[in-house]
PAKEMAR-844469 format. One record per residue (C-alpha): residue number from 1; residue in one letter; x negated, y, z. Coordinates in Angstrom, 2 decimals, decimal comma. Example, Ala and Ser with C-alpha at 12.3 -4.5 7.8 and 13.67 -1.06 7.14 Angstrom:
<recs>
@k:1 | r:A | x:-12,30 | y:-4,50 | z:7,80
@k:2 | r:S | x:-13,67 | y:-1,06 | z:7,14
</recs>
This chain:
<recs>
@k:1 | r:M | x:0,00 | y:0,00 | z:0,00
@k:2 | r:I | x:-1,23 | y:3,43 | z:-0,89
@k:3 | r:N | x:-1,79 | y:5,75 | z:2,05
@k:4 | r:F | x:-0,46 | y:9,09 | z:0,83
@k:5 | r:K | x:-1,88 | y:11,03 | z:3,77
@k:6 | r:Y | x:-5,43 | y:10,47 | z:2,51
@k:7 | r:I | x:-4,51 | y:11,30 | z:-1,08
@k:8 | r:F | x:-2,84 | y:14,51 | z:0,09
@k:9 | r:L | x:-5,87 | y:15,39 | z:2,24
@k:10 | r:L | x:-8,30 | y:14,82 | z:-0,63
@k:11 | r:C | x:-6,15 | y:16,89 | z:-3,02
@k:12 | r:F | x:-6,01 | y:19,67 | z:-0,44
@k:13 | r:L | x:-9,81 | y:19,55 | z:-0,02
@k:14 | r:L | x:-10,28 | y:19,65 | z:-3,79
@k:15 | r:G | x:-8,04 | y:22,73 | z:-4,06
@k:16 | r:A | x:-9,81 | y:24,43 | z:-1,18
@k:17 | r:M | x:-13,19 | y:23,67 | z:-2,76
@k:18 | r:L | x:-12,12 | y:25,15 | z:-6,09
@k:19 | r:A | x:-10,77 | y:28,24 | z:-4,32
@k:20 | r:S | x:-14,02 | y:28,72 | z:-2,41
@k:21 | r:L | x:-16,05 | y:28,35 | z:-5,62
@k:22 | r:S | x:-13,87 | y:31,02 | z:-7,19
@k:23 | r:Q | x:-14,49 | y:33,31 | z:-4,22
@k:24 | r:M | x:-18,22 | y:32,64 | z:-4,51
@k:25 | r:G | x:-18,10 | y:33,70 | z:-8,16
@k:26 | r:S | x:-16,31 | y:36,94 | z:-7,40
@k:27 | r:A | x:-18,74 | y:37,69 | z:-4,57
@k:28 | r:L | x:-21,64 | y:37,20 | z:-6,98
@k:29 | r:D | x:-19,99 | y:39,53 | z:-9,51
@k:30 | r:E | x:-19,76 | y:42,22 | z:-6,84
@k:31 | r:A | x:-23,30 | y:41,47 | z:-5,55
@k:32 | r:D | x:-21,91 | y:40,97 | z:-2,04
@k:33 | r:I | x:-24,49 | y:38,69 | z:-0,44
@k:34 | r:E | x:-22,75 | y:38,45 | z:2,95
@k:35 | r:R | x:-19,47 | y:37,28 | z:1,42
@k:36 | r:F | x:-21,31 | y:34,90 | z:-0,91
@k:37 | r:S | x:-23,15 | y:33,37 | z:2,06
@k:38 | r:M | x:-19,89 | y:32,92 | z:3,98
@k:39 | r:W | x:-18,17 | y:31,20 | z:1,05
@k:40 | r:T | x:-21,23 | y:29,02 | z:0,47
@k:41 | r:F | x:-20,95 | y:27,86 | z:4,09
@k:42 | r:V | x:-17,22 | y:27,18 | z:3,62
@k:43 | r:A | x:-17,90 | y:25,17 | z:0,46
@k:44 | r:T | x:-20,61 | y:23,18 | z:2,22
@k:45 | r:V | x:-18,28 | y:22,28 | z:5,10
@k:46 | r:L | x:-15,51 | y:21,30 | z:2,67
@k:47 | r:A | x:-17,89 | y:19,17 | z:0,62
@k:48 | r:S | x:-19,10 | y:17,31 | z:3,71
@k:49 | r:L | x:-15,65 | y:16,57 | z:5,16
@k:50 | r:P | x:-14,86 | y:13,45 | z:3,07
@k:51 | r:S | x:-18,10 | y:11,77 | z:4,07
@k:52 | r:M | x:-17,53 | y:12,64 | z:7,75
@k:53 | r:L | x:-13,95 | y:11,35 | z:7,62
@k:54 | r:W | x:-14,89 | y:8,11 | z:5,86
</recs>
């Protein structure tokens, strides 16, 4: 049986990762290093969550 909670969680993480990458791109366009660093940290945490939850 497919566990839909995990599929929903992974889809949510994928959407959040894409949103953070978009924010990183806009921060780079504006040359805002502080905001870019914050979104890089957010993307790193999001990318590491699946391996920590495994």
